[in-house]
N, C-alpha and C positions, 0 to 999 in steps of 0.2 A: 249794643243792646238789640235783641231780636224781638220783633213785634208782629202780630197778625192784624191786618186791616181788611175791612170790607171794601169792595170796589164797586162803584156805580158807573154805568155807561158802557160796559163791555157787552158785545152781542155775538162776537165771532172770534175765530183764531187770530185774525189780523189785529183785532183790538187787543187781544191778550199779548201779542208780540210788541205792539206799540207801547202798551202800559209797562211791560217788563223792561223794555229798552229805555224808556223815559225814566223810570225809577232808578235803574242802574246808573244813569247819567247824572243823577243829583249828587253834588259834592257832599261827601260824608256817608253815602250809602255804599256798603261793601258787598252786599248781595241782595237780590230780589227774586223771589220765586212766585210767579203769578199763575193762578188756576182760573179756568172759566166756570167750572161747576164744582164747588161753589165759587162765586166770584170773589176771590180774596187774594191778598198778597202777603207773603211772609218776608219781611224786610229786616235785614241786619244793618244797623246804622249807628252812627255816633249819636250820643245823647243830645248833642247840639242841633241835630236835624229835627226841625219841627214839622208838625202835620201841615201847617200853612205852606212851608217850603215844598213839601211833596205835592200838595194840591195845586200850587202855583205852576209847577212843572207839568203836571197832568193836564191842567186846563189849557196850556199852550199847545199840547199835543193833540187835543181833541176834547170831546165832551165827557171827560172822565173826572171822577173825584173819588177820594177814599175817606173812610172814617174808621175810628178805632173799633175793633171787634172785642168788646168787653169780655165775651165768653172765652176768648182764646189768648188774651194778653195776660201774661203771668201776674198773679196777685203777689204783693209783698208777703214774705213769710212773717210769722208771728214775731213781733218785736222789731220789725224793720219798718222804716218810714216809706211811704209810697212816693215821696218827692225827693228822695236821695238824701 
């Protein structure tokens, strides 16, 4: 599953590299693309990887956190359930 997340706490290129490397290191994450402007991450991950797991890894790496970007996370198509 591919999702876009807002990132809090990044202020420079070094932060971007740290966040990207940390997210890629989470078990179940297959790819992570992080941008500084806008501060967001596009993460491809297993459905079993939770937002809490991602935030736990980021908090260990520094003062970073992520939240779901509702405007960029794909909505379910008509007739599909949002919870799988």
